[in-house]
N, C-alpha and C positions, 0 to 999 in steps of 0.2 A: 603975888597975883599976876604982874606983868607975863612972868615967864609960864604961868599956866596958859593964860590969853595967848602967847605966842604958840604954844603947843597945839592948842585947838585950832587955830588957825592954819598951822603945817599939816595937821593931818586932813583938814577939809580942803585945802588945795590939793594935797595929793589925791583924794578922792576924786575931785573934779578931773584931774589931768587922767587917771585912769578911765575915767567915764568917756572923756572924749577923745581918747585912744581906742578904745573898744568901739566907739561909734564909726570911726574912720577904717577900723579893719573890715576888709569885705570877705564876706564868706566865698571861696572859689567855686565856681560854677562846676557841677557834676560834668565830667567830660562826657560828650556824646557816646552813645553806645553805637559801635558800627555795625550795621547789618552786613554780614558776609556775602560776598558773592555768590551766586547760584552755582553750584559745582554741577558737573554732568554727572548724570545717573551712573551709579556704578554698576558695571554689568553683571547680570546674575550669572552665577556659577552654572556650566554646562553639566548638564547630568552625566553621570559615568556611563560609558557604553555599556548596553546591556550583552551580557554573555551569551554567544549562541550556545542553543541546545542541539547537540549532536546525536543524532540517532542512527542505530546500525540496521540495515535491511540485509536479509539472509535470501539467497537465491541459490538454487541447486543448480542451475544450468550455467556454460561457461560464459566468458564475458561478452564473446561476438554474437549470443544467442539472441534471437528477437525480443525475447521477453525479458532479457538481462539488458540490451539496449533500453528498451521501454523503463527499465527499473533507473537507468542512468539519467533519461529524460526527465523523468518524476520528480528525481534528486535535484537535478538543475534547476527546474520549474520552482520546487519547493523553497529554494535557496533563493531564488529571484523575487519570487511573489511576497515573502515574509522579510524582505530586506535584509536577509542573513540572521535572522533570529532563529531560523532552524535549519540545520545542515544535515543531511543524510548521507551516510557511507554505505556503499554496497559492497557486498561480500560475494562475489559470484562462486560457481564451481562447488558448491556444498562445503565451503571453508567453516561454517558455522554448523555443518551438520546436515543430514538428510532431512527430507519433507516433514515427516511425521515428528520426528524429534524437534525439529525448529518449531513446528506448531506448538507442540506442548511447552517450548522455553517461551514462545511469544506470550504465550496465555499467563504465565506467571510473571512475566515482565524481566526476564533474563536476555532476552532479544527484544528489540523494539518493534520491528516490522519484517515482514515476509511477502514474497509474491508466490502464491501456492496455486494449484488446482483446488476447485472446492470440494473433489471426491473425498480426501480425508477430514474435511471440515464437517461432513454430514454426520458425524459421530456426536458433533456439538450442536449443530442446527439441522437437524432431518430434513426440514422443509426444501433445504437446498437440492434434495435428491430430485425435485422436480426439474432443475436445470440441466441434469445429466441423464435423462430418461431417454432411451433409445428412439431415435427418429423422430423427437419432437419437434425439432425445427424444420420447417420446409427446407432452410437453406442459411448460408451464414448473414445475409441481411435481415433475415426474420428474426434471429438470435440477437443481433444487433439493436432491432428495435424492441425488443424484450428488454435487454439489459439496461438501456438508456432511458427506459421509462420509469413511470413510477412503480410499476412491478418489479423491476431491477433494484431501485432504491430501498423498496421493502426488503428484498432479499439480504442487500447489504446490512440492514438493521438487524436482520435475524440473527447475526453472530454475537449481538451484543451483550445477550444473557451468560455468554460464556467469556466474557472479559476481552472481547477483540472490538475493534471497530474498523468496519468494513469503509474502504477510502475509494476503491474503483474497481474497474473490469479490464483485462486485457483478452487479446485473442487468443483462442486455444488450438485454433485449427480443427480439422476434421479428424478425427481416428480412425485408422484401420488395421487389419491383422497382418501380422507378417511371421513367418516361420521358417524352420531349416528343414522340413521334411518334402515338402510338394505344393504345388498350386492349390488355391482354393477356388473352385469355380461353384460350387453346390453348398448346400448347409450340410449335406452328409459328408463333405470333405473336411469338416471341423472334427467330426467324432473322434474321441478318442485323444485328441492334441492337448498338450499342456500347455497353458498360456499363463504368463505373468500379468496380474491385474493390478490395478492401484488398490490401496489399501482401504477399500471401501465395499461394504457389504453389497449394494447393489451392482456394482462392477462383478463380483464373484456370480451373484445370481445370474446376471446377464450372460455370461460366459457360458455358465451351466445350462442355461435355457438353449444354447444353441449346440449343446452335446458335446462342448469341449471340457477340460478340466483346468478350473481357475486355480493360480497360485499367486496369493500375493506376496509381493516381495519389494523392497525398497529398489527406487530406480537405478541407483549405482551398482546393484547387484545383479542386473539383467542379463550383461553381456557374458561374464562368466558364468553364469546359470544355463544359458543356452549353449555355450561353449564345451560345457560338461555335461550336457544332457538333463540337466535337474527340470529343465523346461524346454519346450520344442520353441517358443516364440512368445510374441508379446503383442500388445496393439498400441499404436500411438500415430501421431502425426509424421508428415513428410520431414520437418527440421530435426525432430527426435530421431527418426530413424536414420538420418545422415549423421549428425554430431555426436551421438553416442556410439557411431560405428556398428551398431546393431546390424547393418547390411553385411557387414563382413562375416558373419557367424548365422545370419537368417536371412537367405537371399530372395526368399517368396514373400512379395508384397501384395495383398489383395485390397484394393481400393472399393470398400463396401460401405464406408461412412457410416458406420453403426452409432455415432455418437459424437457429440461436441460437448466438452466438459469446461466450461468458462474458468478462467484464471481470474484470481481475485488478489488484490493489496489489502491485506490486514495489517493494523497495527495493535500493540499491547494497550489496552485501556489504563494500564498503571503507567506506561510510558507517556501517554496522552495527557496525563495529569500535569505534566511538566510545561505543557505549552498552553497559550491562551485559546479561547474558543473561536476568537478572531482567526488564528494562524491555523487552526484546524481546519476552519472552512477553508481556508486558501489551499492548505494539502488536499483535500477534496478537488478543488477545482483544479489543481496541477495534475493530480490523477486521470481526471478528464481527458483534460488536455493531452498528456503523454499517451493515452490511448490513441488518440490518430496516428501519432508518430509511431507507436508500436505495432498497429495494423499495418502500415505503411512498410515496415521494415519485413512484418512476418510474410506478407504477400510475395515480397521480393524472395526471401528465402525459401519459400516453399518451392519457387520455379528453379531456383539453383540446387537445392535439394533433390530435386525429382531428375534433374538433368545428371548430377553427380553419381547418383546411385545407380541408375539405368547404364552410365557409362562403364561403371564399376562392375556390371553382369547382375544385377537384381532383375529377376523376372517380375514383370507388372503385370497382374491380372485385374481387371475390372469387370465387376459383377453384371451380368445382365438385369434389364429392369425387372424381368421373371425372378431371377435367383434374390435380387434385393428384397422384392415382396414376400418371400420365402423367410428370409431373414427377419425382416418385420413382424411377420406373423408370429414366428416363434416367442418375440417379447412378449406374448399375451401374458404369461405366468408371472413376468415382472411387474407389467403394469396392474395387475391385479393385486400383488402384495404391497406397492409403493402407491398406486393410485388411489387407493380406497380413501385415505386420510386428506388427501388434496385435490380432490374432484374440483374443486372450485378454482384453485390455483392452476392446475393444468388447464381448465377451460380457459382462463383468461389469457395465458401463454399462448394457447393455439388460435386464439381469435384476433390475436395481434396482427394487423395488416400493414 
């Protein structure tokens, strides 16, 4: 009995001791959570540089020709204005082909841009014939007022249906006849002469109306064609007569000013899909600014070229006002054929002051 009582007391004592021990054991406080110090923002990754769109521009004239110099200025301005997003490489001296072939390549996107006369483009946009009608401009100033107006902008848009984008205008100069046979002083002097003309139906009709025989040929074939007697001459401006060396084989140059055929910078609509609408607008802006540069170079070259060919022995004949009026009157059939469809457009051009 005593042993049993002692056992009970022992058990109770042990339980009491355990209870006291548990009471004295403190639960450790949770360690405070440290708030991390604010860190500097991680800089955003810089976007990868946009790869420039590189476009090829075809030019038939040599590198130092006024329109080619205008091309180079246009290319410089495009790169500057687009901050390098668009770059243009100029290929002068018909490296990429003759004018008509290049136009066809631009249309299908094989070549990106070209500077060309509007004459061969009339096949794709017939209304452009209005801008090359004989004697439609009073002078160069009148032509520029037309081209740099809303009228000119609408003509630039006229090529869009043929997969071209019109960007701007360059100075074409005044075109005159030259030949290897004789001086041209009157309309009768043209009779029977064979002249190279641009590949344009209107140009052929114009020469035929003057009593001469039109022969469409690529520009690069004119020298040899005159030299071999296939043709007697051609018609062009002072710089072309000089830089092509046509004065060597056709020394008679007649200042008749029968036509001014605007030069145009066109792009392939396929190529223009590579660039943004913003950059396309900047390209048009660049073309407008390059125009002033090209005109300046053109006017200087006209003086230089005339002096050069005269010194080389070319015989320069300027038509009298009476003879020029005779030339203009002979254009009546041309106007009847081409003007009927574009009477309103012609009136708009003629009324620009």
